[in-house]
N, C-alpha and C positions, 0 to 999 in steps of 0.2 A: 468261857461257856455262855455268858449272857449274850454275846454277839451272835453266836451260833443259834441259840435258842430263839432269839428275837427274829432272825431271818427265817427260821423254820416256821415260826408262828405266822409270819406274813405269808409265806408260801401256802400254808394250809388254808388260811382265810381265802386266798385267791381261788383255791380249788373249790372250797365250799360255795363261794359266791358264784362261780361259773356253773356249778351243778344246780344251784337254785334257779338261775336264769334260764337254763335249758328247758325247763318244763313248759315255757311259753311256746317253744317251737313245735310242739306236738299239735297245736291248733292252727298254724300258719298254712295258707293255701298258695302254692307257687302259681305264677301267671302261666296261662296256656296260650301259646302262639300258634295261630292258624295261617292258612294261605301258603303261597309259594315262597314268601320271604326273599324277595329280590333285593339285592344290595350291590354297592360298589365297594371293592376291597380297599382297606386303608393302606395297602401297600402300593397303590397306583402312584406314579410320579406326579408331582405338582407342575412340572414344566417339561417341554419337549424342544429339541433342536430340529428345525426344519430347514429345507433348502429348495432351490429351484429345480433340483434333480428328482425330487419326490413330490407327491401330491396328496398324501393321506397320513392319518394317524390311526392306529388300531387301539380301541378301548374295550377291555373285557368287562362283562357284567355277570354277577354270580347270583345263585339262588340256593335255598336250603332244601325245599321240597321239590323232588324231581320226577314224580311218578307220571306226570302228564305233559303233553306238549302245550305251550302257551305262547301268546304274543302279548308283549308289554309295550304300552305307548310311552313315548319319551317326548320331552320338551327341552329346549335349550334357550339361553339368554345372551347370545352374542350380539351386541348392539351394532357392531361394525359390519356384519355380514361377511366376514372373512371365511368362516367355517360353514360347511354344509354337514348337518347332523341328521342321520336317519330318524324318522318319526316313530319307528318301532324297533324292538329287538325280539327275535324269535328263538325260543328254547325248544329243542326236540325232547321227546319223552326220554327220561333217564339222563338228560344233559344238565350238569350243574353250572356250566359256564358257557356263555355265548359272546361273540365278539361283534362290535359294530365298527364300521369304518367311517371316520370323520375325514372329509376331503376338503381341499382348498385349491385355489388356482395358483400354480407356481409362478405365473407371470406377475402376480400381485405381491410376491415375496420380496421384501427389501431388507437390507441390513439394519439391525438394531430396532426394528419395529416390533413391539411386544403385542401379541394378539391373545385375548382372554375369552373364555367361554365357560358356561356351567351347564351340565347335562343333568336333568332331573327325571325320576320316575314319575309319570304323570298322575297315577292313581295311588292313593294310600292303601288301597286294597291289596297291592302287591308288595308293599314295603314291610320292613321289620324294624322293631325298636332296637335290635341288636346290630344293625348295620346301617351304613350311610345311604340315604335315598337320593343324594345329589353328589355330583363330582365336578369340582372346579379345577381348571388347569390353564396354563398359558403356553404359548409357543412363539419362538423367535429364531431368526437366522442371525447368529452373532457375527459381528464384523470380523473379517479375517485380517485384522491389522496387528502388527507387532511394532513395539517402540524401537526406533533406531537410536534415539538419544536426543540430546539438546542441540539445537542449532541457533542461528541468529536470523532475524527478520528486520530488514531496513526498508522504510518507506520514506522516500524523499519528498513526496507530495505533502504528507502530514508532518514530516520532519521528525522522525524518531527511529530508534533502533531498540529492539527488545529480544529477549531470549524466548525461544519457542520449543515445543516438543514435536518431533516429527515421527510419524508412523508410516509404515509401508504395508500395502496390501499383499498378503502372502499368496493369494490366488492370482492377482493381477499386479505383478511387481513394478509396473510402470505407473501405478496410482499411489499418491502420497497425501496424507492429511497433515496440515500445519495447525497445531493448537496454540492458543494464547496469542495469536498474531495481532489482535486488535485491542488488547488490554489497555494500551496507553490512550486510546481515543474513544473507547466504548462508552456510550451514554446509556446503555441498557439493552439494545436490540441486536448486538453483534451475533453473527453466526458462531457456533461452537468451534468450528475449524474452517480453514480454507483448503479445499481439495483441488489438487492439480494432477493432471494426467499428461505424461510425456507421450505424445502421439508417435505412431510409427508410419513409415511410408506405406501407402496402400489403404490406410484407414480413411474414412470420410468424415467431414465436418461440414454441416450446412450445405450438403450436396456437392462438396468439392473434395477431390482425392488428394491426400497429403503426399507430397513427393520430396520432403525435406526432413532430414534426421533432426530430432531434438526439439521440435516445436511443442509448445505447451498449451493445453486447453484447461479452462476452469469455468465452473458455473458462476452465474451472478451471485455475489456474496456480499452480505450486509456488513459493512465495517463497524456499524453501531454508532458512528459519528453523526450526530444530528445537527445539521447546518442551521444556525440561528436565523440567518437572513431568509432562507428559502423554506424553513420549517419542514425539512425532509431529511431522511437518512441518506447517507452517501454510500452507494454500492460500488463494488469493484467488479467491472464487467469486461469480458473478453471482447476484442474489437470485431469479431465475426458478426455480432448482433446489431451493427450500425451500418447504415447505407454507405457512408463514405469509406468504410474499412471492411466491407463484407467479403472482399476478395482475399484469397489466401496469400497473395503477394504482400498484403498489409499486416500479416501476422508474425513476421520474422523477428520482431523485437521481444516476443514471448518465447524464450528458448533456454536450453541448457547451455551454460557457459563452459563448465568443466565437468568431467566425469572422474570418479575415483577408480582405483584398481579393481574393486569388486563389482563394478558396473553400475553402482548407484550414483546419482548426481553428487557432485561436489558443490557446485554453485549454479543457481538458476536465476533468471531475471524475468519479471513480468512487466508488461507495458499496457496498462488497462485504460479504459474510460473510467473516470470517477463520476458516477452518474446518479442523479436524483430523479426518481420516477415522476413523469409528467412535467419536469422542469428543464432538464438538460444537465450539463456537467462539464468536466474538463477532459479534453482529449490528449492523453499522453501515450497513445498507441504507437507513435513513431519516434520514441525516445529511448535511449539506453539507460539502464540503471535506475529506473523509477522505483521498482520494488526489487530488492536483492535478497535472496535466501541462501544462506550457507548451511550445508548439511553436516550432521555429526561426523566427526572423524576427518573432515576436510581441512587441510591447512591452506587457507586462502593465499594465493600468490599476489604480490604487489606488482601488477602490470600497468600502474598508472603512468600516464605520459602527459606532460604539460609543456607548453611553449609560451614564452613571453617576449614581446617585442620591446627591446630596451632603448631603441632610438637610433638615430643616424650616427654613423661613424665616418669621418673623412680622414683619409691618410695623407701623408706628405705629398703625394702625387695628385692630390685633390680628387681621388676616387671616392665616391660615396658608397657606403655599405649599410644594409639593414642589419643591425646587430640584434641577435635573438638568442635567448637562453633556452636550451632544451633540458628539461629535468626528467630523468628516468626513474621509474619505480625500482625497488630493490631487486625485483626478479626479471626485469627487462634486460636483455643481453645486448641489444643494439637498436639504433634508430636511423632510418633513412629519411632524408628531407629534401625539399625543393621549393621553389617560389614561382608563382605565376600571377599575371594580371588578367588571366582568363578564367576558364571553368575549373572550379575546385575539384569536382568529381573526376574530371578527365585527368587532372594532375595526380590525384590519389590513385586512380587505376593505373596510370603510367608508372608510378613508383612501385606498385605491387607486382605488375607483370614485367617490369624491367625495361620498358620501352623509353622511360625517362631516366636520364643520367642523374642519380641522386647520391650525394655524399653520405657517409655513414659515420656515426659516433657510437662509442661503446660505454660512455659514462656521461653524467651531467656535464654539459659544455655550453660555452658561449660561442656561437658561430656567426660569421659575417658573410652576407650574400650581396654581391655587387649590384647596385642599381644606378641608373643614369638619369632617370626622369622622375619628377613628382607624380604621384598617383596612388591608387588603391591597389594593393597587392595582397596575395594570400600565401602564407607560409604553411606548408603541409608537412606533417611528420608522421611516420609509420613505425611502430615499435614491434620488435620481434623477440621471441624466446623459443628455444627448442625447434628452431627452423620454421616456426609458425607465426603468423601475424597475431599480435595480442592487443594492440591499441592503435588508434589513429586520431589525430587532432589537427585542426586548422586554426590559424590565428590571422586576423585581419590586420594588415599593416597600412596605415595612412602615411605615405612617405613624402617628405618634403626635401627636394634636392637642394644642396648647398649652392648650386649655381643660379638659383632663382633669387631675385632681390626680395628682401623682406618687405611685406606690404606696409604702407604708411596708413596711419589712422588720422582722420580729419574730424575735429569736434563738430557735432551737429546739434548740440543742445545741452541742457542741464536738467537735473531731476532730483527727486527725493526717494531714497530706498528705505522701505519699511521692513526691518528685521523682526521676525516673530519666533524663530526657532533656536538657533545657537546663541545669537545675540538678540536683545530686545531694544527696540527704539527706532526713531526716524533719523536718517542720515541725509541732510539737506545739501543742495548745491553740488552734487556729484556730476562730473562731466561725462557725457556719452559721446563716443566717436565711432566712425564707420571706417572699415578697412577698404583700402583701394583695390584689393584683390577679389573680394567676394562679399557675401552678405553677413560677414562677421562684424559684430558690434562690441565695443569695449566700454565698461564703466570704470573710470579711474578712481583711485584712492578708496576702493571698496573694501569691506571687511576689516581685516587688520592691515590696512594700507597696501593693498595689492590691486592688480587689474582683475576685473571680472568680465570674461569673454563669453559671448553667446551668439548664436545665429538667429536671424529673423528674416523670414520670407514675407515681404510686404504684400505679395499677391494672395497669400493664404492666412497671413498673420500668425503662423505657427513658429514656435521658437524651440531651440534645443540648447542645453547647457552642458558642455562636456566636462569631464572630471578636471579639477584644477585646485591648486593650493589656496587656502583661505588667508594665509599669513599667520594663522594661529598655531601654536604648538602646545599640546596638552602635556602636563607634567608626567602623567602615567602612560599615555598611549602615543605620544609623538605628534607628528604633523597631522593637522586636521584638513580634510579635503571637502569639496562641495561639488555636486553635479545635480542634474535633474533626476528624479526617481527612475524613469525608464532606462537611463544610462547606467544607473547603479545596479539594478536588478532586472533580469528578464522576466520576472514574475508579474510585472505590470506593463501597461502601455500608456501612450499619451492620451488615449481615450479615457483611461482611468484617472490619470494625474496630468492634466494638460499644462502646457506652457504656451502662452498665447499673448498677443497684443490686442487691446481694445481701443480702436480709434476714437470712440465716443468719449472716452475719459483719458486718452493718451497714457494708458497704464499697461505695463507689462506685468503679467502674473506668472511667476515661476514656482513650480512645485519642486522644492529643493530638499536634498538630504545632506546632512553634515556627518562625516564619517571618518574613521581611522581604519587601520588594517584589521583590528579586532572586531569591528562592528560599527554601529552608527549611534550618534548622540540624539538626533532629533530629525524629523522630516515634516514638511507641510508647505503651504503656500506663502510666498513673500512677494512683495510688489515693488515696482519702480515706476513712478509717475513722472513723465517727461514734459518739460517746456521746450519745444523744438525751436531751434534757431533758424528762422525762415531766411535769413541772409547768408546762412552757411558760413558765418564768420566765427572765428574762435572766440568763445566767451572768456571773460576775465578768469584768471586763475583763482581757484577756490582752495583755501587752506583747510585741510580736514581738522575738525575739532576732536581732540583725543580722548575725552573722558565721558561723553554723554551716553555711551552704550553700556547697558547692563550685561556683564559677562557671567553666565551661570557656571557653577562648579559641578562638573559631572564626576560621580564616583565610579560609574561603570558604564559600559556600552551595551547595546542590545543587538540582537540578531533580527534581521528583517522578517516580519510576520509572513507565514506561508499564505499564498493566494491572496495578496493584498487587493488585487484587482481581478480583471476578467481574462488574464493571460491563459490562452488555450481553452477558454470557456466556449462551450457550444450549446445551442438550444436544439441540436439534432436529437430527435426522438429515437428510442430504441426500437428495433424491428421486432415484431412478434410473429 
C-alpha cells in the first residue's frame, strides 16, 4: 500500500504544480507576424544532379500571406559564376508559391566538379522568423564510371609493377581510368588517375583522322615523380604533342595488345614521352612495352620470344654454323627464323609475308644456320599463336669464320692498371699488345690473370670494352664478367660514361661494370697508364704479383639504376 500511496502522492503534486504555473499564461502576449512572410521550404534538396543535356534547375519559393501580387528581390553568392539566378521572384495575387529558374551553361559542365550557390531574400521586410530566408545548394554531374576490378600496371622507365583499380565510363565505354598507377614513385603531385581513350577509326586527334583500330590517347598526366637533378615533375605525355612525333604514323606503339571476349581490353601498352616542363625529357614513343596495363579478368598470355647467339659451330666437314638458341614463351605455338647480312626490316617482312624461306620450330630449340664468311649478321625470329604474329626479335651475330687465321698480338708497351671497383689497387708492369687484324688491344695478366681486350681508335681516341671474363668466380653468383657500361645496358651512352685515351698523359680511362647473371657488383672509372715501346720490341716478361690487390666480399648484387644517363633524353619542347 505504501508504494501505491507514494506514487499517487507524487502524481497529485505534479497536477498541483502544473495548475499553479498555468496562471502566468493568462498575461503572455503571443508575437504578431506581419508582411507576406516569404520563405524557402525546408523540404528543398541540398544537391542536384546536372548534365550537359539540361541547362537549368527550378527552385520554388513560398509565402504565407497571399492576398496581393508582389515582387521580391533576390541575391545570390556563387563565387565561381557558374549559376545565373534571377534577381527577383514574382508572386501573383492569391499565389502561395512561385518558381525561379536557375540556369547554367551546359558546355561548362564537367564530371565531378561540384558547384555551390546560396540564394537569399534581399529584404528582411519579406522574411519570416518561422521559415528560411536563404537556400544553399550544390550541383554536380557525377562521373559515369563503374569499377571493373583490379589490374596491374608495369612501368619499365621507372622500373616498377603495381596493382591498380580500373574504371570504365558507362556512357563512353572506350574511356578508362587507371587509379593508383603512380603510388610507387609519387612525391606528392601525382594525378589521381591516368585516363586512357581507345580511339576509333574516323575520330580526329590534333587535326588528323584516325584510321587504325586500337590506338590509345591520353592527356598529359603528372606521375608525381620529382626529378632531383632538374627540380621538375615528370609528366607522361602522348607523342602527338611533340614536333618529332606529331604525325599519326608515330603513335602506333600506344595501342591495345589484346581484347577480351566481352570487348573490353585485356592488355594495353603506352609509349610516352616522359617530359619535364621547360626542360625536356625521355622519348620512348617508338618502343614496345614501356608501360603495360593488364585489365581485370584477363589472363595474360606468355608470347615472349628470345634468341641468343651461342657461338660458332664447325662440323666434321669444316662447315661453319651460327649456333643460336630460340626460347619460346609458354603460349607461343611456333617460330619462323632466318639470317641476313643486309636489312633487318626487309628480312622480317619477308618472313611474315612468306617471300623468304624460313625454317620453323615449335618449341625451345638450338638451331644452326650455315655461314661461310666472317662478318656481322642478323638473326630474325617471328613467333606465332592462333595463326597470328605475336612476337618478333632480332639478334646481332658477329661471326668469325674458322677459316680465317687467328690474329697475332704484338707487344707495344707496358703500363699500370688502377683498379677502383671490384678490386682495389695498382697493377704495375702489365704488357699491352696490338692485334694484327684490327684496332683491338690486349692487356695481359689482367684481373684474375686473364687477358683484357678492348678496341681503340687512335684517330678519335675512343675505346670500347666488350663483355669478357675477369677470371674471378664468386662463391654465390658464379663467373664474374666485365665490360664498359654502354655495352652492359642500353640505358646509357658513351657520352654519359666515356671510354677514351688521353695522349697528354698516355692514360686510358674505362668506365667499367663488374657483373654476374643476377646483377652487378660495382661500376665506375678505372685507368691504364702506358709507357709505349717506341722500338716496338717485345718488353721483358713481367710476372704478375699475386697478392697485392684487395678483393672485396660482396654479399649481394644490384640492378642497374634506371636512367643512369641521357639515353633517349631529348630537350625537345612540347607543342602548345
